[in-house]
N, C-alpha and C positions, 0 to 999 in steps of 0.2 A: 747573957742574954740567953743560955740554954735552959731549955723545958720552957719557954714562955712563948705563949701565944702570939702569933702575929695579930696585931691591931687593924682597926679599918683604915686608919692614918697611913702606914703601913704598907697596905696594898692599895692604896692610893698612890703610894709612890712607888709602889713597882710599877702600877698601869703606866702613868705618868712618864716614868723613865724606859719602860718597854716600848709606849709611841716614838720616843726618842733615839730609839736603835741601842740600848744600852745593854750591855751584856749580864750573865748571872752574876760573874766575878764581881764586876762594878756596883752591881746593885748591892751582894753581898757584903763588900766594902763600905757603901754609903749605910746601911742599916743594921749593922756589924753582928750578922747573919754569915751562917755556913752558904756556900754557892747551891749545895746540893739542897739544904732547906729552901733555897729561893726556886730553885728547878722542880724540887715536888709540887712545892705551892701552886705553880705555872699549870704543871700537866695535869695534878688534881682537881684544881677548880676554874679551867678553863673553861666558856662556854662555847655550845655546839651550836650553831643556827647557818640558817640561809642567808646568802649573802642578797640585799637589797639596794640595787645600785640604778640611779633614777636613769630612764629612758632604756636601760638593758634589760633582756629577760632573764630571769634567775635559771638557766638551763645551766645543770653542772654535768652532762652527759661527756664522755671521752670522743665521742661519735659525731657530735653535733655540729661542726663546722661540714662535715661532709654527709649531712642527713638528708633522706630522699621521701622520709615517711612524710603521710599528711593525714588528715582528717579523721587520727587516732580516737579522738572525745567525740562523745556521742551529742555535744550540744554547742561543738565547734565556734566559736565567734569569726572565725577567719575562713571558715568555708568557704566564701561567696568572694574572699578576697585574693583566695588561691595561693596563700601564702601555705609552708609546709611545718613540720612541729617544731622545729627548732628555733619559733618565733612564737612558739605558746608557753604558758609558763606552767602550764599541767601536763604537758608531754611526758617529763620525767616521771610521774607517778602510773601511768597506764603503759608506757611503752614496755614489748617485752626484749628488746634490744637495747635497753638504758644501761648502759656501764659507766657508773659513777667514774668522776675523773679525780684525783686525789693529787694534789698539788707536794710535789716534790722536797721542798721547803719544812713542810709541817714534820718532816723525820729528823730536822736539824734542828738546835737551839738557834730562837726560844721557843720553835715548837707553836708558835699562836701566831696568827696575821699583823697583829699591832702593830711592827717596825713594818710593815711589807710597803713599798711605794705603789704597787700595784693595785693595793685594797680597793680602790676609786672605780676602779672598770672590772675587777675581776669578776664572775660570775659562780664559781665554784662554792660547795660547800666553805664555811666561813669559822674558824674556831679563834676567839679573842679572849683576851685576861680583859674582864672588868671588875672594878674592885668591890663595886656596890653588891656584884651576883656571888663573887667569891667569898665575900663575910657573911652574906645570907646563908649561903651554902653550907660554911664552916659552923656556923654557929647551929644551922639547924642538926647536922651531924652529931655534933658535938654532945647536945643537948638528947638526941635520942638515943646514943650509946649510953647514957646516966639513967634510962629509966628501967635499965634491966628486959627480961624476957620471960616471958610466960607460954610454955608449950608443952602441948597435951601428950600423953602416951601415945596416940594416934601417929601425932606430926614428929616426934623423937624417932618412930619406927620408917615414917614414910623419909625422913632424911637418912636414915643407916641403910637406908637398899638405894636411894641414888647414889651416895657420896662410897659409900663401902667398897662394893665391887671396882670404882674407878681408882681408890688408893691402892688394893692390893693388884691391878696392872701396873702399879707406878707412876700414877699421873699427882699433881701435885693438886691440892686444893684451889687455888687459883685457877687453874685450869679446868678443872670442875665447873666452878661458879661461871666463868663466861662463856658456855653451853648451856646451864641450866640454874641459872640463879632466879628467871622467875617461877621456878618448882620449889625452891627453898625457903621457909619463911622464917630465915633467920639471916644475918648475916655472915662472911667467913669467919671472922673474929669468935662468934658465937659458937659454929663449929669447931674453933681449934679448941675451947674451952670444953663443949659436950665431950670429944674426944678425951680431953686430959683426964676427965673425971668421969671417964668410963660408963658415960651415957649413950655409945653407940656402938656397935660391933667392930668398928675400927679401933686400932690401937694405937699408939704412939709410934710402933714399931714399922708402923704403913706409911708414917710420913718419915721420909729419907732427910730431911734436913732436920729434925728432931733429937734423929739420932748423933753424937759427939763423934770427931773423928779423933783416931790417936794421934797425935804427935810422931809424924814422919824420924826415921832415926837418920843420920846425918851420917851419910856415908863418902869416903874418900871419892874425888873425882877420876876419872879416866885420866890418862897421863895421852896427849896427842901432840901430834904436830905444832908446835906454839908459832910458827910461821905461817900456818893459813890465817891466824888472827889478824895480823898485820893490815892495817887499811880498810879494816871492818868491824873495827871496835864499833862499841854502843855510841860513844859519842860521833864517830866517822857517820854511824848510822844517823844521827840527829842532823850533823851539817849538810848531810846529804838532803833530807828532806826539805831544808832550806835550798836548798839549788833548783832540784829537780820535781818539788812538787807529785811523787805518784798517786794516781787516783785511790788507792788503798794499799795497805800492807797485810802479808801475807805469814802468821806465825807457825812454826812449824817446831816438833819435840816429839819423842819416844814415847809410848807405854810397855811399861815391862810386866810379866807374867812370873811365872814359874822361872827361877833363875837357871840361867843356861837356855831356856826354850825361845821359841821364837816371840816375838816384840812384833807393837802394831807404830806404824807412822804415823802422827796426827799432824793435820794442814787444818787451819782457823783462820777463816775471814772474819774479822771483828767484828767490822761497820753490819754485818747481817748476820751475826752468831751462828756460821753455817761451819761444820765439820766433815773432814774427811777422813778416811781411819784406812792405812794399807797393809796388810798382813803383810810379816817379812820371817823368813827361817831364823834368821842372824840379824844383831844388830851391829851391821858393820857398815862402812862407807859406802861400799860397791854396792847395796842395796836399794839406799838411797838414792844414789844417781841414777840405778833403772827407773825407779819409780819416776822419776821427772823426766826423763826420755820416751817413757811410756805414755806420760800427759803429751808431750809435744808430736810421738806418732799416731795418736788420737786424735791431738786437735789440730796439730797444724804448728806451726811457728807464731803467725798473730796472734793466733786465739792462745795459746801457750803465755804468750807476753802480757797481755790484757788480764789472764786468769792471774798469773802471777810475775807482777811489777818487780816487787821485792819482796824478799824475805828473811824472816828473821826468826834465827833459832840461838838455843844456847850452846855451851862449849863442847856437847858431847863428840865420842870420837867417832861417831856414826857420819857428825857434820862435817868433817875434818877434811873435805876435798871440794871446797868450795868452786875451785876454778871448773870442774867437772859438772857441777850443777848450773852454773852462769852461763856456758856456752855449748852452742848446738853440738853433738859430735856428729850430724851427719851436713851441715854447712859452716861452723865452724863461726857462726855469729852471735852474737852476744842473744842470751833470752831471758835474763835477770841479773837481779842484783844481789849476794847474799851479807849477812853481817849479824852481830854475836853479841847475846848481852854480855853484860858481864858477870865475872864468876861468882857464884851463890846470891844471883839476882834474879829469881823466878819470876817477882814481881813487872818483870820489864816486858815480859811477855801475858801478862795478868790475864788475859782472856782466856787463853789455852788451858791455865791451871785451873781456871775457873769451869770450864768445860769438861777439863777429865774427872769432876767429883761426877757430872753427868755420865760421862764415861765409863764411870767407874759403879755406876746401879746397875749394867748391864755385864760388864768385865769386872769380878770385884778383883783386890789387890790378892795375888798370888794365883791367880789362876790360870792353867794351863794351854796356854792359846791354839797347841797343836791340836786340840780338839775342833777348831773351828778353820773355815774356808774363807777365802777371798769375798764370796760368793754370801757367804755368813754375816761377815763384817760390812758389807755394802749393804745391806740389810737393816741392821742394826743403825746406820748411819743415815738412811731412809727416815726410821723412826725418827731419830733424835732430831732431823733436820725438818720432820713435819708437827714438830711439838709448837702451838704458840708460844712468843714470847712476850712477857710484859713491854720489856725495852724495844719491841718492836713495833707496840701500837696492838699487840693482838695478833700481828701477822706471825707466819712461819718465816723461818730463815732461810727456806727454801722460795717461798714468793717474794720474798725483801732480796733475795741473790736474782730470781729471774726478772723483777719490775727495775731494778736499779743500775746493774751490770750485766746481765746476759740472760735470754730467755733460750740461746741456741746453746751453750755449752752443758747445762742439764739434761737436754735431750740427746749431744751427742756422748754424753757419758752415762745415759742412761737412771738417769737419778729421778727417783719416785717419791709422789706423795702420797702418804698412808695419810685413809681417815682417822678424825681425831678419835674416836669410839673405839679404833681396831689397834689403837698406838701401842705397844708396850713398852715399859721402861726396866723389865726385871730380866737375870739372868738363866730362869728355867724358861720361858720363851723359846729364846736363840737356840738353847742347846738341842731343841727336838727339831730344829730345822733344817 
């Protein structure tokens, strides 16, 4: 079934089984497709619309249950009845305090409202997969993609003026299109073609993902105390997840620069695509333990446990003192759990490996970290965490972290949001800071 288009019949099967609560994996097995294909289809072709629940006002405001506004509409039909605005279907459009509530279930598979048992009484914005709409949407886009494009010289110049400066700041075309797609008279794929053909001032060198990466050289692993891995292997980690079910996992790794020079400790929260970096003068276990002790002193023990319920790292020598990380030096209580990936299995903490590609855009391989301070590294993290992610439905990692995990921790830690137009993901910007 590779490279075959989904048919209307297949889309109808997807809709029917989604309504019954089927998973992407079971749908893929049923249709003979990849689970990724089913996931991409649902997310790309889902229909966004307002809920229409009988005898319920379609009010999607987060503050609707405690609303005290009244008579916001000029011709409000409820004035004489002394109802407040939460009973009005038009108030969301005119209220200055309107704050849309987004259902947390939409950030998890299957990303739609089809199987939700509460949809018969839910008044929030609705996202549903409908086979007929999905098929019409696909056939329309498929036809448009094959019509070709005709752009004048002025239109080419306009596209170049809008796109090129952001690309040179290190932004991706996807991020640029999310902000100014209404100003560009062509699709993102067409813009890629224009850059490839040399029609714009930007070049392939301004597209970081277009530049091929060199195959890293295999290095002999550091010799560490093998006893620290006993009871903390990746198999032990999987067993732990079946018994404890922690809210999230934090991955940790090291980013090396100039040989023998300072290094960075990277901590990643995969669910939110969030990363924090910590400057260390030496790549040893003591420096890693001190960073976690600093987190506990800053946040307190309970917030530390909420932030780091489980840690997953590789078998580098800097993580060879797990007991000092797991237990508080101030109270002696357990504060987290440490586990290790299997040898030569970087894919077992794949999120950090992918994020390091973005980090390397700011701190290239072989760079001397002695020219940077922790304040400069923190600023780089703020830029990375303020960058919208497709995985998060165009939300930033910091927004996702604050919404789902904690809005208190970023405030205490001093994590800041950088406006999209001011985000830089290039090394030259941070050298001057």
